[in-house]
Structure formats: C-alpha cells, structure tokens
N, C-alpha and C positions, 0 to 999 in steps of 0.2 A: 505495500499499498505506498503511495503518494505521501510526501508531511502535505501539511497544508499548504505551506507555503510553492508548492510545484504545481499545482491543480491549474493554474491560469496562463496565458500568453502571456508574458512583463510589456508593461507600457512604457514602463521609466525608460530613462534612457533617448529621448528622442535626437535623433546625429540629421538627418537629412529630410529633404520633401522630393523623391521621382517621380519626375517629366517626362512626358516621350513626348515627341512630334515627328510631325515626316517632313519635315523641312529649318535645318536647325540653324541657320541664316536667316531666316526671318525670325523666327521665332527669338533668335537673341536682340534680331532690327525691337519688336515687339516689347520685349522687357527692357531694352533699354530705353526706350519709348517712354515706358510707363511705368517702370521700377527702377531705373538711373545704374541697369545693371552695366557699366561698362571696363570693366575687369574679371576676366575667368580664365581655366584653367583650360583647352580645350582637345581631345586628345582620340583615338581609335581603343579599346580595351580591346575585343576582341574583331575581327576584320567584319563585323555585319555587326557593330556598333561604336561609334564617336560620337564622343559624351564630351559637354562642355559639364564643369564643377566652378561654382562659385562660392561662395561666405556670407554672408549677412550679421557680422555678431556672433555668436557660439553658434550658427546653425548653416546649413551648405545648401544647398539647393543645384539638383542634377538634374541636367535635360539631354534626354539621348534621341539619336535618331537611329530608325535602322534598315537595313535591305530586307528580302524577304529570306533571306536566311536563318534570319535571326529564331529563336524558338518562341510556340507560339502565344506565352504567356505577353512578352510584350508587345507581339505585331493586334492582338485585339486590342489595345487603349488607344493606338496609333490615331488621333482626332483626322476626320476628311480635309480640316481648311488649311491651307500652309502657314506656316506660322502658328496655329494656333499650338499648346498645349496641355498635356492631358493629365492627372493626376496618375501612375501606376501604383507606388507604392510609400511606404511612410520608412525610413530608414532609421532601427534604433543601436547603438551599441551594447555589447556585455562585454560586462568589466573583466570578470573571471573566466576560468572552464571550468571550474564548479556550476557557477550559472549556464552557461552553456549548457552543460548538460542536465540544468534544471528546466532549460529551456526543450531539449529537446524531450526528455518525459514530457512534458505538457503537449508536444505535439503530438505525441504517441499518443495520450490517454486521448486527447479528441479526438483522436484519427485523423488530421488535418491532411491535406496533401501540402510537398515541397515539390515544386516545378523544380530547385535548382538546389541544391546541397551540395557545396565545396568547399575544399579543405587545397589553402594554397602558401607554399612559401616554408613548404613545411611546417605548414602547423599553426604556422604565423598569420597567418587571415584565412578566416573560415568566413562563410556566407552562407543563411538559408534563406531563401522564399516561401513565406506560409501563406497557402492562399487562403483568406478571409474576405476574399472579393463577393460572395453570396452575404454576409454580412456584415462588413462594409464599402463597396464599391470596391476595393484596391485590393495588393497585398500588403502584407507587411513585411521586411526585409530583419532580418538582424544581420549585425558583424562584430568580428571578436578579434582583436588587433593587437598585437606582442608583437616584443623584438623588434625586426628591421621592418616590420609592418606596421608598427608606428609612427613612422615617418613617412607612409605617403601621399598622405595633403598637405604635408608642410608647404607644400608651392599653390595651394592653393588659393587665388588673392583675393583681399576684400570687392566687392562689386563695386566700389566706389573709394 
C-alpha cells in the first residue's frame, strides 16, 4: 500500500508553460508584439522539433514547432492559424530521485498513460509526460535534473 502522500500527482514545482505552433517565426512575432518577448534561445531538440525557450522571472516559456514525424501527442495540439500558440503541457520540476519514484508510483496507481518517458545524460535528465488531457485538456510534464543537466537552461535569457 502506498503512503498517503504518494497517491496523487504533484502540482508543486511549476517550471514552464509548453506551447506548440505551426509557424515559429509568426508565433515569435506575435509574442514579441503582445508580451515583449525579444530575447530567447532557439534550437532543434530533435530532427522533428524546433524549440524556443525564454524566461520571465522564475518561469520558463517553451514554444515548439514540429514536422509531421513528431509523436502524435504533439501533433494533436498544433493550431490551424499561423502565429497562434496552443498550450500542450505544463512542466514541473521534481527535486529528488525519491520524489521521482513517488511520482512513478502515483502514475502507476492511477493507471495514467505516459506517452513519453525518457532518461538521458546517464539518468541526470529525466522527463515523463503524463496524459491528463481528459481531465485538464493538456499534458503534465515532469522533469528531474541533476549533475550536468542542472546547467542545461543556463543560456535561456530573460524575455527583455
């Protein structure tokens, strides 16, 4: 039997908003004109994914554009209008491996689908997408960083 604190998905440790778009250049124009997003990091995280990251205070904004080879969990959220962005996930940091194990236990207890579950950089970077679309309308992404992975976002600028 799981301890009482391990029964639920955590909602603490909010880290970033994860948006998708069909046209990253148009989306960046719109974000710049509306919210003053003038500085960001832009790169390919996969052959099928170009992503922009920016910070505002302690919160990160992520906007991604995908090719047709991307997993369906991303493609299903792409808006029809160029320049439009759509929330695809909220990202949460998990601070310890013990809490990561607790998260895995809660996911299993509730039999939630996890269309993406990866461990990279010798386990120093872990990411899992939990399908909460039926309840929330979007995914929850949980991330664990340790060792060299702690520096992955050091080059993400503040938006202004």
